[in-house]
N, C-alpha and C positions, 0 to 999 in steps of 0.2 A: 369490495373496496375502492376508494376512492384510487379514480384516476392520477390528480394530480394533486396536489397540496402547497399550496403554495404560502410564504414563512415573511409575516414579516417584521423586520426587529425596529425598535422606533425609543425616541426619548427624544422629549422635546417639541417634536415635529407638528407643531399646530397646523404647522407654513403652508406644509408641501401632506401630510399624507391624505387628506381628502380627495388631493387632487388625484395620489398616487389611485387609491379605492375606487374611483372614477372610471381611473388605464384596466384597471383586474375586472369591473365591472361591465366592462364594455367588450369583452372583448368577445368575441364568436365563437366559440368551441362547445359543441355540444357533450363531451363528456363526463361525468363528476367532477366537481370541483371543491376546497376545502379553501376558505382562508383566513390563517392562523395570526394574531397580532403578538407580540412578545414583548411588553414595555417595559425597560426599566427606568420604571423611578420618575414619571413624567409629570414636571410640575406645571407645568400647563395643558391645555387642551384639546392635547393627542388621546386622551381615551373618552373620551367625553364624542370627541367626529368620529374614532374609531368603532363605538359602539351603534351611529347611525344608520354602521352596513353590518346587511349578515354576519359577521365575523366572528371569531370565538378568539376572544381579547382574556391573557395570562400578564399579571402584572407581578415580577418581581423585582428586587430593592435592586434602585440604582448601585451601589455600590457590589451588587455580585456580579456586575458584566462584567464578561469578560468574552472576545471576540470567538475564542472556539469553542469554551463551556457553556454558551448560548446559543452557539450556531445545532450542537448537539441535542441542546434541553430543547430546541423548537422543533429539532426534527425527530425526537422522542416524541414530543404529543402530536405527532402526523399520522392515517391514516392511509395515504398518498402511497400510491406506487411512483408516483415520479414527486422528489420534493423541490419545486419552487425557491432559491434563494431571491428578494427582490428584495432593495434599498426603498425603504419610504423618500426616500429624495429624490426614488427615480421612474421616471412617468411612461408607461410605454409608449413608442412614437404613432400605433396602427391593434387597429383591431385583428388585429394576426399573428401578434407581437407570439402568445402563451404557444400556440401549433406551428408555431415558425418553431420556438424556442423545443417541443420535444418532439416534432417533426423525427431531428437521426436519431432517435434514440428507436429505430427502428432496423439498425444495425446497434446485431445482444454484444456486440462485443467494445461500444459503447455506453459508455459509466456518467460520462458527463457531459454537458454542452452550458455556452454560455454564450453570449446576444455582444450584439454590437452597444456602444455608448456612443452617443453624438451630443454633441456639446450645446450647452442653455444659450438665449440669450443672452452676449454681455460679456459671454466669455474672451480671456484675453488668448492673444498668436497662438501663444505657449501651448496653454489644455485644449484649443481644437486642432495646433499643428501632434500636437503628443494625441489624442485619443485619434487622431484620421491616422498615425501611422500604425499604434497597435492595433484599432478595428477598422484594415481596411473594405471592401466589400467585394472581398471574391471566400466564401464559406474554405472553411481548414479542417483536417482531420490528426490530429495527433496524436502515434507512439513511440512506442522508444527506439523503432525504425530508424523514425526521421530525426532523432534529435542529433546527428551531426550537421543537416543540414539545417534545424532551426534555429539551435542555443534556444537563446533563452524564452523563446520567443514557445516552446516546445513545453514550457511549465506555465504556463501564465492564464492564469487562469479569474474568472472577478466575481464574486458573491451577491455585487451591484446585481448583476441581472445574469441569474443560472439554475439553471439545473440540474439532479443527480439521481441516477439510479435508488432510491430505499435500498432495496438488496445488498449493492455492492457498497452505501452509504453505514451500513450492518455490519461488514466487514473490519470497514478503516479506521469510520468517522474522522474527524477536525481532526487535529495531532495538538495536544496543547502549547500551543508557541501566543505568547503575545498577542503577538502583532502578525500580519502578510498569510491567516490560516488557509488561504484558500491558494494561492503557492504551495505550502509547504500541503495539501492535500492531494495538490495534482502533479505531484512529485510520488505522493505515495500510487497514487493510478495509473501515475507515464511506469514505475519502475514495475510495479504489478503484472502490470503490461494491458494491461486497457487500454482504450481511445480516448480522446477526448476532441469532443466537436464545439469548434467556432464557427454561427450559424451567423450573418450578417444582418439577416429579414428580424431577426427578434430583438428589436431596438429601441432602444428608450434614452428619452435623455437626461443627462448627470454628469457633470459637470463643479469642481469648486477652484473656482478665483484662489490662487496663492501669492501672499505677498515673497519678497526674495528672501529673505529669512526663515519662513517656517517651511518655505518648498526647500532650501536646505536642509532644512530639518529632517525633512518627510522622507529626501533621496537618501540622506545620512539611517535612517531607519532600513531603504531598504538593502543598500551596499550588506551591511551590516546582519541581516537576514540571507542574503546571496551566499553569503559564506557561512554563517551561520546553519545552513540549508545541504550545503555539500552540491552548490550549483556551479559552482567558480570554477571553468577550466576552458581549454584553449576557442572550445567550443564558443561554448558562451560570451564570454569575452569578444569573439570576433565577430556574434553576432553586435555585439550592442555595439558597437563602431558603428555597424555597418547604419542601424536604427541612429544611433546619433549622430552622420552621417543628413542622415534624410532630415529632422529635424532640425536640424542648423541650414540647410535647402529651404524646405518649406515655410521656417520662419522670416523669410530673406526680403518677404516682399507684403505691401498691409494685403494684400490682390487675394489670401489664402480662405479657405471659402474650409466650412466642415458639413458630415453629411448632412446636415440642417439648413446650407446656406448661409447662416453665419458669417460675413465677416469682420472677427473679431478688432478688437488693440491687442498692438504686438509688441514686447518687453526683452532686448536682447539680454537685462539683466536677470531673467526664472531663465532662459535653458541657463546661463553661467551660475546658474547656484544650484541649478539640483545638478551640476554636471559635478559639479564641484563638490555637494553633495552624496556622489554614492562613492565619487574617487577614495571620501575620508571615511566613510562607513566600511570600503574594501579594506585599509588600510586598519579601519582602530585600533587592532591592538601594537600600534605603534605613537596611540592617545593617551595621555596620561589620565584617568579614570572620571576625575571634575571634568577634566572635558568631553567627556563624551558622555555623561550626565549634563552639562548645557548643554549638546548637537541631540544628543534623541528627541527626536516628536513621542514617543511613543513609552520614555522611559525605561528603556531598555538595559541601563544599567542601575537601574534602584533595589 
């Protein structure tokens, strides 16, 4: 069996897929690996560029893409003992990224591992502060015994840069949710008694700047999904307040740096939009359906 399968989902990523695959194939990794690109209806040169590399390319219609189902489909194509999910616009930060990402699996109780996100050049202060808060410099191992201590962090997981033990995925799969399938599977794993590890050495460059209205809508959906997944409780709320305060403090000056040394530009409006979005999402039951449809970035109420 192949040791690891790197799964990359694409759609119109011609500007990124080459750099992403360059990073993958520059890894100092001694064991057998395969790379599978699943493209959902690209109309640019994404597929053409991907085929210049020793990868397997599978194409699906654009309309059939689904955050959870497509990830499960990609996993079903793989032969690896470990399933590595990497976003097409995430670029490995070192030649040791893959080795570092898979290292925590030496603990047989670890079902999943995710790595650090570093802000790209030109990132806003809000993005840099958020990434620095969520993806710190210290490794972390999470299980249900740490739920009270970690709160919302206990369920954080990101398939932008992550790996799953194949045997465990075969048992649980990604839940059929419309979005934030990574948090949903993390909940399944934690509640089933598995561990999730965070490994900061397995870093990628990945960030997106958002205007306030886009950020409000994205975080509205985050609040909605926290409720739908049954995550919102006292411990979750307390940890979120702590991290919100850290973000406010981190955003207070222009000297803040993320792990890549970028000095970003800041905006108080971005954090305000984010906090407002979460509050509205958590209380969406009080809003009329028309308002919820307008607020949802991922069409959760359609």
